N, CA, C, O and the ligand as a Tripos MOL2 file, in Angstrom:
@<TRIPOS>MOLECULE
protein
  269   267    68     0     0
PROTEIN
NO_CHARGES

@<TRIPOS>ATOM
      1 N         149.8670  152.2290  123.7380 N.3       1 MET1
      2 CA        149.9680  150.9590  123.1740 C.3       1 MET1
      3 C         149.9860  149.8650  124.3070 C.2       1 MET1
      4 O         150.6170  150.0470  125.3480 O.2       1 MET1
      5 N         149.3320  148.8270  124.0800 N.am      2 VAL2
      6 CA        149.3680  147.6480  124.9060 C.3       2 VAL2
      7 C         149.9230  146.4690  124.1730 C.2       2 VAL2
      8 O         149.5190  146.1990  123.0420 O.2       2 VAL2
      9 N         150.8450  145.7530  124.7850 N.am      3 GLU3
     10 CA        151.4000  144.5720  124.1820 C.3       3 GLU3
     11 C         150.4440  143.3310  124.4600 C.2       3 GLU3
     12 O         150.2750  142.8950  125.5980 O.2       3 GLU3
     13 N         149.8500  142.8150  123.3680 N.am      4 MET4
     14 CA        148.8600  141.7720  123.6130 C.3       4 MET4
     15 C         149.2800  140.6020  122.7940 C.2       4 MET4
     16 O         149.8490  140.7740  121.7160 O.2       4 MET4
     17 N         149.0070  139.3700  123.2860 N.am      5 ALA5
     18 CA        149.4270  138.1140  122.6730 C.3       5 ALA5
     19 C         148.1610  137.4110  122.1890 C.2       5 ALA5
     20 O         147.1000  137.4770  122.8090 O.2       5 ALA5
     21 N         148.3330  136.7100  121.0060 N.am      6 CYS6
     22 CA        147.1310  136.0740  120.4110 C.3       6 CYS6
     23 C         147.1240  134.6020  121.0850 C.2       6 CYS6
     24 O         148.1390  133.9300  121.2700 O.2       6 CYS6
     25 N         145.8400  134.2290  121.4090 N.am      7 ARG7
     26 CA        145.8200  132.8820  122.0490 C.3       7 ARG7
     27 C         145.8630  131.7410  121.0890 C.2       7 ARG7
     28 O         146.0260  130.5640  121.4100 O.2       7 ARG7
     29 N         145.6980  132.2140  119.8480 N.am      8 SER8
     30 CA        145.6820  131.2580  118.6700 C.3       8 SER8
     31 C         147.1030  131.0890  118.1030 C.2       8 SER8
     32 O         147.6180  129.9710  118.0780 O.2       8 SER8
     33 N         147.7470  132.1860  117.6460 N.am      9 CYS9
     34 CA        149.0070  132.1670  117.0180 C.3       9 CYS9
     35 C         150.1700  132.4290  117.9010 C.2       9 CYS9
     36 O         151.3170  132.1450  117.5560 O.2       9 CYS9
     37 N         149.8560  133.0050  119.1090 N.am     10 ARG10
     38 CA        150.8340  133.3920  120.1460 C.3      10 ARG10
     39 C         151.6710  134.6230  119.7840 C.2      10 ARG10
     40 O         152.5350  135.0270  120.5630 O.2      10 ARG10
     41 N         151.4290  135.2200  118.6200 N.am     11 GLN11
     42 CA        152.2290  136.3360  118.3080 C.3      11 GLN11
     43 C         151.8900  137.5970  119.0960 C.2      11 GLN11
     44 O         150.7440  137.8420  119.4730 O.2      11 GLN11
     45 N         152.8780  138.3400  119.3140 N.am     12 ILE12
     46 CA        152.6730  139.5830  120.1470 C.3      12 ILE12
     47 C         152.5550  140.7600  119.3050 C.2      12 ILE12
     48 O         153.3370  140.9620  118.3770 O.2      12 ILE12
     49 N         151.5850  141.5570  119.6060 N.am     13 PHE13
     50 CA        151.2740  142.7990  118.7860 C.3      13 PHE13
     51 C         151.2060  144.0440  119.7140 C.2      13 PHE13
     52 O         150.7730  143.9270  120.8600 O.2      13 PHE13
     53 N         151.6360  145.2460  119.2150 N.am     14 ASP14
     54 CA        151.2760  146.4610  120.0010 C.3      14 ASP14
     55 C         149.9700  147.0230  119.5540 C.2      14 ASP14
     56 O         149.8710  147.5440  118.4430 O.2      14 ASP14
     57 N         148.9400  146.9350  120.3960 N.am     15 ILE15
     58 CA        147.6790  147.3290  120.0080 C.3      15 ILE15
     59 C         147.3730  148.6800  120.7100 C.2      15 ILE15
     60 O         147.5900  148.7850  121.9180 O.2      15 ILE15
     61 N         146.9140  149.6380  120.0440 N.am     16 PRO16
     62 CA        146.4860  150.9530  120.6590 C.3      16 PRO16
     63 C         145.4570  150.7470  121.6670 C.2      16 PRO16
     64 O         144.6540  149.8250  121.5230 O.2      16 PRO16
     65 N         145.4060  151.5310  122.6860 N.am     17 ARG17
     66 CA        144.3480  151.4120  123.6420 C.3      17 ARG17
     67 C         142.9860  151.7960  123.0340 C.2      17 ARG17
     68 O         142.8970  152.6980  122.2010 O.2      17 ARG17
     69 N         141.9570  151.1080  123.4610 N.am     18 GLY18
     70 CA        140.6340  151.5840  123.0570 C.3      18 GLY18
     71 C         140.2440  150.8200  121.6880 C.2      18 GLY18
     72 O         139.0820  150.8360  121.2850 O.2      18 GLY18
     73 N         141.1340  150.2410  121.0890 N.am     19 VAL19
     74 CA        140.8580  149.5060  119.7910 C.3      19 VAL19
     75 C         140.4220  148.0750  120.0600 C.2      19 VAL19
     76 O         141.0030  147.4710  120.9610 O.2      19 VAL19
     77 N         139.4980  147.4960  119.4020 N.am     20 PRO20
     78 CA        139.1010  146.1020  119.6910 C.3      20 PRO20
     79 C         140.1720  145.1930  119.4750 C.2      20 PRO20
     80 O         140.7410  145.2530  118.3840 O.2      20 PRO20
     81 N         140.5550  144.3510  120.3280 N.am     21 PRO21
     82 CA        141.7670  143.5530  120.2230 C.3      21 PRO21
     83 C         141.5200  142.3400  119.2590 C.2      21 PRO21
     84 O         141.0720  141.2580  119.6390 O.2      21 PRO21
     85 N         141.8460  142.6290  118.0350 N.am     22 ILE22
     86 CA        141.7430  141.6600  116.9680 C.3      22 ILE22
     87 C         143.1300  141.3980  116.5170 C.2      22 ILE22
     88 O         143.9010  142.3280  116.2810 O.2      22 ILE22
     89 N         143.4860  140.0790  116.3830 N.am     23 CYS23
     90 CA        144.8370  139.6350  115.9540 C.3      23 CYS23
     91 C         144.9420  140.0240  114.4720 C.2      23 CYS23
     92 O         144.0530  139.7030  113.6830 O.2      23 CYS23
     93 N         146.0380  140.7230  114.0920 N.am     24 PRO24
     94 CA        146.1470  141.1970  112.7400 C.3      24 PRO24
     95 C         146.6100  139.8810  111.8190 C.2      24 PRO24
     96 O         146.5180  139.9060  110.5920 O.2      24 PRO24
     97 N         147.0550  138.8790  112.4650 N.am     25 ASN25
     98 CA        147.4280  137.6550  111.8420 C.3      25 ASN25
     99 C         146.2350  136.7130  111.5610 C.2      25 ASN25
    100 O         146.0020  136.2950  110.4270 O.2      25 ASN25
    101 N         145.5040  136.4020  112.6200 N.am     26 CYS26
    102 CA        144.3770  135.5030  112.5860 C.3      26 CYS26
    103 C         142.9620  136.1500  112.1090 C.2      26 CYS26
    104 O         142.0420  135.5220  111.5850 O.2      26 CYS26
    105 N         142.9840  137.4000  112.3720 N.am     27 LYS27
    106 CA        141.7320  138.2800  112.1090 C.3      27 LYS27
    107 C         140.6350  137.7200  113.1160 C.2      27 LYS27
    108 O         139.4490  137.7150  112.7850 O.2      27 LYS27
    109 N         141.0200  137.2930  114.2360 N.am     28 THR28
    110 CA        140.0060  136.9640  115.2520 C.3      28 THR28
    111 C         140.2120  137.7020  116.4770 C.2      28 THR28
    112 O         141.3420  138.1580  116.6530 O.2      28 THR28
    113 N         139.2450  137.9220  117.4370 N.am     29 PRO29
    114 CA        139.3780  138.6660  118.5500 C.3      29 PRO29
    115 C         139.9440  137.6780  119.6920 C.2      29 PRO29
    116 O         139.3200  137.3530  120.7020 O.2      29 PRO29
    117 N         141.1850  137.2820  119.3580 N.am     30 THR30
    118 CA        141.8360  136.2580  120.3810 C.3      30 THR30
    119 C         143.0060  136.7890  121.1640 C.2      30 THR30
    120 O         143.7880  136.0540  121.7680 O.2      30 THR30
    121 N         143.0970  138.2090  121.1230 N.am     31 LEU31
    122 CA        144.2630  138.7720  121.8280 C.3      31 LEU31
    123 C         144.0450  138.9010  123.3030 C.2      31 LEU31
    124 O         142.9070  139.1340  123.7110 O.2      31 LEU31
    125 N         144.9910  138.7770  124.0900 N.am     32 THR32
    126 CA        144.9350  138.8390  125.5090 C.3      32 THR32
    127 C         146.2020  139.6030  126.1930 C.2      32 THR32
    128 O         147.3050  139.5270  125.6520 O.2      32 THR32
    129 N         146.0320  140.2710  127.2810 N.am     33 THR33
    130 CA        147.0900  140.8330  127.8980 C.3      33 THR33
    131 C         147.7790  139.8550  128.8760 C.2      33 THR33
    132 O         148.8370  140.1440  129.4350 O.2      33 THR33
    133 N         147.1580  138.7310  129.0510 N.am     34 GLU34
    134 CA        147.5570  137.8150  130.0140 C.3      34 GLU34
    135 C         148.5990  136.7310  129.3230 C.2      34 GLU34
    136 O         148.2510  135.5970  128.9960 O.2      34 GLU34
    137 N         149.7390  137.1860  129.1790 N.am     35 TRP35
    138 CA        150.7890  136.3420  128.6070 C.3      35 TRP35
    139 C         152.1300  136.5370  129.3340 C.2      35 TRP35
    140 O         152.3530  137.5400  130.0120 O.2      35 TRP35
    141 N         152.9780  135.5790  129.1730 N.am     36 ALA36
    142 CA        154.2400  135.5910  129.8600 C.3      36 ALA36
    143 C         155.3340  135.0520  128.9300 C.2      36 ALA36
    144 O         155.1180  134.1620  128.1080 O.2      36 ALA36
    145 N         156.5220  135.6470  129.1100 N.am     37 GLY37
    146 CA        157.6340  135.1050  128.3550 C.3      37 GLY37
    147 C         157.6150  135.5350  126.8970 C.2      37 GLY37
    148 O         156.6850  135.2230  126.1530 O.2      37 GLY37
    149 N         158.6410  136.2460  126.5050 N.am     38 LEU38
    150 CA        158.6680  136.6810  125.0910 C.3      38 LEU38
    151 C         159.9300  136.1330  124.4910 C.2      38 LEU38
    152 O         161.0480  136.1260  125.0050 O.2      38 LEU38
    153 N         159.5450  135.6530  123.2580 N.am     39 ILE39
    154 CA        160.5690  135.0990  122.3770 C.3      39 ILE39
    155 C         160.5750  135.8450  120.9600 C.2      39 ILE39
    156 O         159.5330  135.9540  120.3130 O.2      39 ILE39
    157 N         161.7040  136.3140  120.5450 N.am     40 VAL40
    158 CA        161.7560  136.9030  119.1780 C.3      40 VAL40
    159 C         162.3210  135.7900  118.2710 C.2      40 VAL40
    160 O         163.3740  135.1730  118.4310 O.2      40 VAL40
    161 N         161.4140  135.6600  117.2940 N.am     41 ILE41
    162 CA        161.8440  134.7100  116.2400 C.3      41 ILE41
    163 C         162.1140  135.3700  114.8730 C.2      41 ILE41
    164 O         161.2390  135.9530  114.2310 O.2      41 ILE41
    165 N         163.3650  135.2350  114.4880 N.am     42 LEU42
    166 CA        163.8230  135.9570  113.2150 C.3      42 LEU42
    167 C         163.6490  135.0190  112.1360 C.2      42 LEU42
    168 O         163.1580  135.4470  111.0920 O.2      42 LEU42
    169 N         164.0000  133.7110  112.2310 N.am     43 ASP43
    170 CA        163.9720  132.8890  111.1080 C.3      43 ASP43
    171 C         163.2450  131.5320  111.5400 C.2      43 ASP43
    172 O         163.8430  130.5710  112.0260 O.2      43 ASP43
    173 N         161.8270  131.5910  111.2860 N.am     44 PRO44
    174 CA        161.0170  130.4100  111.7240 C.3      44 PRO44
    175 C         161.4110  129.1900  111.1290 C.2      44 PRO44
    176 O         161.2670  128.1430  111.7610 O.2      44 PRO44
    177 N         161.9210  129.1960  109.9240 N.am     45 GLU45
    178 CA        162.2800  127.9860  109.1620 C.3      45 GLU45
    179 C         163.3910  127.2520  109.7350 C.2      45 GLU45
    180 O         163.5090  126.0380  109.5720 O.2      45 GLU45
    181 N         164.3350  128.0640  110.5080 N.am     46 ASP46
    182 CA        165.3740  127.5370  111.0030 C.3      46 ASP46
    183 C         165.4780  127.4380  112.6100 C.2      46 ASP46
    184 O         166.5460  127.3810  113.2200 O.2      46 ASP46
    185 N         164.2970  127.4290  113.1510 N.am     47 SER47
    186 CA        164.3600  127.4950  114.6420 C.3      47 SER47
    187 C         163.5030  126.3900  115.2640 C.2      47 SER47
    188 O         162.3480  126.1730  114.8990 O.2      47 SER47
    189 N         164.1140  125.7250  116.1970 N.am     48 ILE48
    190 CA        163.4810  124.6870  116.9430 C.3      48 ILE48
    191 C         162.3110  125.2230  117.7530 C.2      48 ILE48
    192 O         161.2040  124.6900  117.8360 O.2      48 ILE48
    193 N         162.7150  126.3790  118.3550 N.am     49 ILE49
    194 CA        161.6630  126.9950  119.2120 C.3      49 ILE49
    195 C         160.3980  127.5300  118.4230 C.2      49 ILE49
    196 O         159.2690  127.5520  118.9140 O.2      49 ILE49
    197 N         160.6990  127.9400  117.1990 N.am     50 ALA50
    198 CA        159.5400  128.3870  116.3370 C.3      50 ALA50
    199 C         158.7260  127.2110  116.0240 C.2      50 ALA50
    200 O         157.5000  127.3100  116.0800 O.2      50 ALA50
    201 N         159.2640  126.1530  115.7140 N.am     51 ARG51
    202 CA        158.4410  124.8160  115.4140 C.3      51 ARG51
    203 C         157.7170  124.4210  116.6640 C.2      51 ARG51
    204 O         156.5550  124.0320  116.5450 O.2      51 ARG51
    205 N         158.2780  124.4790  117.8620 N.am     52 GLU52
    206 CA        157.6900  124.2000  118.9910 C.3      52 GLU52
    207 C         156.4490  125.0310  119.3290 C.2      52 GLU52
    208 O         155.4520  124.5470  119.8630 O.2      52 GLU52
    209 N         156.5780  126.2820  118.9890 N.am     53 LEU53
    210 CA        155.5240  127.2460  119.2170 C.3      53 LEU53
    211 C         154.4980  127.3100  118.1340 C.2      53 LEU53
    212 O         153.4360  127.9100  118.3010 O.2      53 LEU53
    213 N         154.8040  126.7050  117.0430 N.am     54 GLY54
    214 CA        153.9190  126.7060  115.8030 C.3      54 GLY54
    215 C         154.0210  128.0360  115.0770 C.2      54 GLY54
    216 O         153.0750  128.4200  114.3900 O.2      54 GLY54
    217 N         155.1520  128.7700  115.2050 N.am     55 ALA55
    218 CA        155.3120  130.0810  114.6370 C.3      55 ALA55
    219 C         155.7620  129.8510  113.1740 C.2      55 ALA55
    220 O         156.6540  129.0470  112.9050 O.2      55 ALA55
    221 N         155.1450  130.5500  112.2830 N.am     56 THR56
    222 CA        155.4790  130.4520  110.9640 C.3      56 THR56
    223 C         155.9460  131.6930  110.3320 C.2      56 THR56
    224 O         156.4030  131.7220  109.1900 O.2      56 THR56
    225 N         155.8160  132.7820  111.1420 N.am     57 LYS57
    226 CA        156.3470  134.1240  110.7100 C.3      57 LYS57
    227 C         157.2990  134.6420  111.5930 C.2      57 LYS57
    228 O         157.2360  134.2470  112.7570 O.2      57 LYS57
    229 N         158.3000  135.5650  111.2380 N.am     58 PRO58
    230 CA        159.1310  136.1430  112.1170 C.3      58 PRO58
    231 C         158.4010  137.1630  113.0310 C.2      58 PRO58
    232 O         157.4310  137.7790  112.5880 O.2      58 PRO58
    233 N         158.8180  137.3410  114.2140 N.am     59 GLY59
    234 CA        158.0730  138.2430  115.1150 C.3      59 GLY59
    235 C         158.2870  137.9550  116.6000 C.2      59 GLY59
    236 O         159.1460  137.1490  116.9560 O.2      59 GLY59
    237 N         157.5440  138.5830  117.4310 N.am     60 ARG60
    238 CA        157.6160  138.3360  118.8670 C.3      60 ARG60
    239 C         156.4190  137.3780  119.2700 C.2      60 ARG60
    240 O         155.2510  137.5750  118.9370 O.2      60 ARG60
    241 N         156.8560  136.3500  120.0070 N.am     61 TYR61
    242 CA        155.9920  135.3680  120.4710 C.3      61 TYR61
    243 C         155.9230  135.1430  121.9430 C.2      61 TYR61
    244 O         156.9410  135.1790  122.6340 O.2      61 TYR61
    245 N         154.6820  134.8990  122.4570 N.am     62 ALA62
    246 CA        154.5620  134.6000  123.8920 C.3      62 ALA62
    247 C         154.7790  133.1760  124.2710 C.2      62 ALA62
    248 O         154.2300  132.3170  123.5810 O.2      62 ALA62
    249 N         155.5080  132.8270  125.2750 N.am     63 ILE63
    250 CA        155.5810  131.4640  125.6270 C.3      63 ILE63
    251 C         154.4020  130.9430  126.2850 C.2      63 ILE63
    252 O         154.0040  129.8150  125.9980 O.2      63 ILE63
    253 N         153.8270  131.6350  127.1120 N.am     64 ARG64
    254 CA        152.5700  131.2580  127.7480 C.3      64 ARG64
    255 C         151.4710  132.3750  127.4580 C.2      64 ARG64
    256 O         151.7070  133.5830  127.4570 O.2      64 ARG64
    257 N         150.3340  131.8340  127.2310 N.am     65 VAL65
    258 CA        149.1700  132.7720  126.9470 C.3      65 VAL65
    259 C         148.0810  132.2910  127.8560 C.2      65 VAL65
    260 O         147.8350  131.0940  127.9990 O.2      65 VAL65
    261 N         147.4170  133.2750  128.4830 N.am     66 GLY66
    262 CA        146.4090  132.9790  129.2900 C.3      66 GLY66
    263 C         145.0260  132.6670  128.6430 C.2      66 GLY66
    264 O         144.8800  132.8490  127.4350 O.2      66 GLY66
    265 N         144.0620  132.2250  129.3770 N.am     67 ARG67
    266 CA        142.7890  131.8720  128.7080 C.3      67 ARG67
    267 C         141.9420  133.1200  128.5350 C.2      67 ARG67
    268 O         140.8370  133.0460  127.9970 O.2      67 ARG67
    269 ZN        146.7020  135.2840  116.0630 Zn       68 ZN68
@<TRIPOS>BOND
     1     1     2 1
     2     2     3 1
     3     3     4 2
     4     3     5 am
     5     5     6 1
     6     6     7 1
     7     7     8 2
     8     7     9 am
     9     9    10 1
    10    10    11 1
    11    11    12 2
    12    11    13 am
    13    13    14 1
    14    14    15 1
    15    15    16 2
    16    15    17 am
    17    17    18 1
    18    18    19 1
    19    19    20 2
    20    19    21 am
    21    21    22 1
    22    22    23 1
    23    23    24 2
    24    23    25 am
    25    25    26 1
    26    26    27 1
    27    27    28 2
    28    27    29 am
    29    29    30 1
    30    30    31 1
    31    31    32 2
    32    31    33 am
    33    33    34 1
    34    34    35 1
    35    35    36 2
    36    35    37 am
    37    37    38 1
    38    38    39 1
    39    39    40 2
    40    39    41 am
    41    41    42 1
    42    42    43 1
    43    43    44 2
    44    43    45 am
    45    45    46 1
    46    46    47 1
    47    47    48 2
    48    47    49 am
    49    49    50 1
    50    50    51 1
    51    51    52 2
    52    51    53 am
    53    53    54 1
    54    54    55 1
    55    55    56 2
    56    55    57 am
    57    57    58 1
    58    58    59 1
    59    59    60 2
    60    59    61 am
    61    61    62 1
    62    62    63 1
    63    63    64 2
    64    63    65 am
    65    65    66 1
    66    66    67 1
    67    67    68 2
    68    67    69 am
    69    69    70 1
    70    70    71 1
    71    71    72 2
    72    71    73 am
    73    73    74 1
    74    74    75 1
    75    75    76 2
    76    75    77 am
    77    77    78 1
    78    78    79 1
    79    79    80 2
    80    79    81 am
    81    81    82 1
    82    82    83 1
    83    83    84 2
    84    83    85 am
    85    85    86 1
    86    86    87 1
    87    87    88 2
    88    87    89 am
    89    89    90 1
    90    90    91 1
    91    91    92 2
    92    91    93 am
    93    93    94 1
    94    94    95 1
    95    95    96 2
    96    95    97 am
    97    97    98 1
    98    98    99 1
    99    99   100 2
   100    99   101 am
   101   101   102 1
   102   102   103 1
   103   103   104 2
   104   103   105 am
   105   105   106 1
   106   106   107 1
   107   107   108 2
   108   107   109 am
   109   109   110 1
   110   110   111 1
   111   111   112 2
   112   111   113 am
   113   113   114 1
   114   114   115 1
   115   115   116 2
   116   115   117 am
   117   117   118 1
   118   118   119 1
   119   119   120 2
   120   119   121 am
   121   121   122 1
   122   122   123 1
   123   123   124 2
   124   123   125 am
   125   125   126 1
   126   126   127 1
   127   127   128 2
   128   127   129 am
   129   129   130 1
   130   130   131 1
   131   131   132 2
   132   131   133 am
   133   133   134 1
   134   134   135 1
   135   135   136 2
   136   135   137 am
   137   137   138 1
   138   138   139 1
   139   139   140 2
   140   139   141 am
   141   141   142 1
   142   142   143 1
   143   143   144 2
   144   143   145 am
   145   145   146 1
   146   146   147 1
   147   147   148 2
   148   147   149 am
   149   149   150 1
   150   150   151 1
   151   151   152 2
   152   151   153 am
   153   153   154 1
   154   154   155 1
   155   155   156 2
   156   155   157 am
   157   157   158 1
   158   158   159 1
   159   159   160 2
   160   159   161 am
   161   161   162 1
   162   162   163 1
   163   163   164 2
   164   163   165 am
   165   165   166 1
   166   166   167 1
   167   167   168 2
   168   167   169 am
   169   169   170 1
   170   170   171 1
   171   171   172 2
   172   171   173 am
   173   173   174 1
   174   174   175 1
   175   175   176 2
   176   175   177 am
   177   177   178 1
   178   178   179 1
   179   179   180 2
   180   179   181 am
   181   181   182 1
   182   182   183 1
   183   183   184 2
   184   183   185 am
   185   185   186 1
   186   186   187 1
   187   187   188 2
   188   187   189 am
   189   189   190 1
   190   190   191 1
   191   191   192 2
   192   191   193 am
   193   193   194 1
   194   194   195 1
   195   195   196 2
   196   195   197 am
   197   197   198 1
   198   198   199 1
   199   199   200 2
   200   199   201 am
   201   201   202 1
   202   202   203 1
   203   203   204 2
   204   203   205 am
   205   205   206 1
   206   206   207 1
   207   207   208 2
   208   207   209 am
   209   209   210 1
   210   210   211 1
   211   211   212 2
   212   211   213 am
   213   213   214 1
   214   214   215 1
   215   215   216 2
   216   215   217 am
   217   217   218 1
   218   218   219 1
   219   219   220 2
   220   219   221 am
   221   221   222 1
   222   222   223 1
   223   223   224 2
   224   223   225 am
   225   225   226 1
   226   226   227 1
   227   227   228 2
   228   227   229 am
   229   229   230 1
   230   230   231 1
   231   231   232 2
   232   231   233 am
   233   233   234 1
   234   234   235 1
   235   235   236 2
   236   235   237 am
   237   237   238 1
   238   238   239 1
   239   239   240 2
   240   239   241 am
   241   241   242 1
   242   242   243 1
   243   243   244 2
   244   243   245 am
   245   245   246 1
   246   246   247 1
   247   247   248 2
   248   247   249 am
   249   249   250 1
   250   250   251 1
   251   251   252 2
   252   251   253 am
   253   253   254 1
   254   254   255 1
   255   255   256 2
   256   255   257 am
   257   257   258 1
   258   258   259 1
   259   259   260 2
   260   259   261 am
   261   261   262 1
   262   262   263 1
   263   263   264 2
   264   263   265 am
   265   265   266 1
   266   266   267 1
   267   267   268 2
@<TRIPOS>SUBSTRUCTURE
     1 MET1         2 RESIDUE 1 A MET
     2 VAL2         6 RESIDUE 1 A VAL
     3 GLU3        10 RESIDUE 1 A GLU
     4 MET4        14 RESIDUE 1 A MET
     5 ALA5        18 RESIDUE 1 A ALA
     6 CYS6        22 RESIDUE 1 A CYS
     7 ARG7        26 RESIDUE 1 A ARG
     8 SER8        30 RESIDUE 1 A SER
     9 CYS9        34 RESIDUE 1 A CYS
    10 ARG10       38 RESIDUE 1 A ARG
    11 GLN11       42 RESIDUE 1 A GLN
    12 ILE12       46 RESIDUE 1 A ILE
    13 PHE13       50 RESIDUE 1 A PHE
    14 ASP14       54 RESIDUE 1 A ASP
    15 ILE15       58 RESIDUE 1 A ILE
    16 PRO16       62 RESIDUE 1 A PRO
    17 ARG17       66 RESIDUE 1 A ARG
    18 GLY18       70 RESIDUE 1 A GLY
    19 VAL19       74 RESIDUE 1 A VAL
    20 PRO20       78 RESIDUE 1 A PRO
    21 PRO21       82 RESIDUE 1 A PRO
    22 ILE22       86 RESIDUE 1 A ILE
    23 CYS23       90 RESIDUE 1 A CYS
    24 PRO24       94 RESIDUE 1 A PRO
    25 ASN25       98 RESIDUE 1 A ASN
    26 CYS26      102 RESIDUE 1 A CYS
    27 LYS27      106 RESIDUE 1 A LYS
    28 THR28      110 RESIDUE 1 A THR
    29 PRO29      114 RESIDUE 1 A PRO
    30 THR30      118 RESIDUE 1 A THR
    31 LEU31      122 RESIDUE 1 A LEU
    32 THR32      126 RESIDUE 1 A THR
    33 THR33      130 RESIDUE 1 A THR
    34 GLU34      134 RESIDUE 1 A GLU
    35 TRP35      138 RESIDUE 1 A TRP
    36 ALA36      142 RESIDUE 1 A ALA
    37 GLY37      146 RESIDUE 1 A GLY
    38 LEU38      150 RESIDUE 1 A LEU
    39 ILE39      154 RESIDUE 1 A ILE
    40 VAL40      158 RESIDUE 1 A VAL
    41 ILE41      162 RESIDUE 1 A ILE
    42 LEU42      166 RESIDUE 1 A LEU
    43 ASP43      170 RESIDUE 1 A ASP
    44 PRO44      174 RESIDUE 1 A PRO
    45 GLU45      178 RESIDUE 1 A GLU
    46 ASP46      182 RESIDUE 1 A ASP
    47 SER47      186 RESIDUE 1 A SER
    48 ILE48      190 RESIDUE 1 A ILE
    49 ILE49      194 RESIDUE 1 A ILE
    50 ALA50      198 RESIDUE 1 A ALA
    51 ARG51      202 RESIDUE 1 A ARG
    52 GLU52      206 RESIDUE 1 A GLU
    53 LEU53      210 RESIDUE 1 A LEU
    54 GLY54      214 RESIDUE 1 A GLY
    55 ALA55      218 RESIDUE 1 A ALA
    56 THR56      222 RESIDUE 1 A THR
    57 LYS57      226 RESIDUE 1 A LYS
    58 PRO58      230 RESIDUE 1 A PRO
    59 GLY59      234 RESIDUE 1 A GLY
    60 ARG60      238 RESIDUE 1 A ARG
    61 TYR61      242 RESIDUE 1 A TYR
    62 ALA62      246 RESIDUE 1 A ALA
    63 ILE63      250 RESIDUE 1 A ILE
    64 ARG64      254 RESIDUE 1 A ARG
    65 VAL65      258 RESIDUE 1 A VAL
    66 GLY66      262 RESIDUE 1 A GLY
    67 ARG67      266 RESIDUE 1 A ARG
    68 ZN68       269 GROUP 0 **** ****
C-alpha cells in the first residue's frame, strides 16, 4: 500500500501498488505521493482546519500537496 494524497480534495488514501492512482472521492487521476503534513479530520462540520482545507468528509488530509 502507498499513501497518496489527492491534489484536488487533499484527502489521503491507501492505494495498493500497481493500481492506477485514481481518487476514490473525486474519481479523477489526481493522486500523488508528493505530499506533506497529515491532518485527521473527524468532524468537518465543526473544524476550522477542515474549512481551511476545504474538507467536507471525515478522513486524513494532506496539508501540502505537490504538483
Ligand atoms: Zn480527490
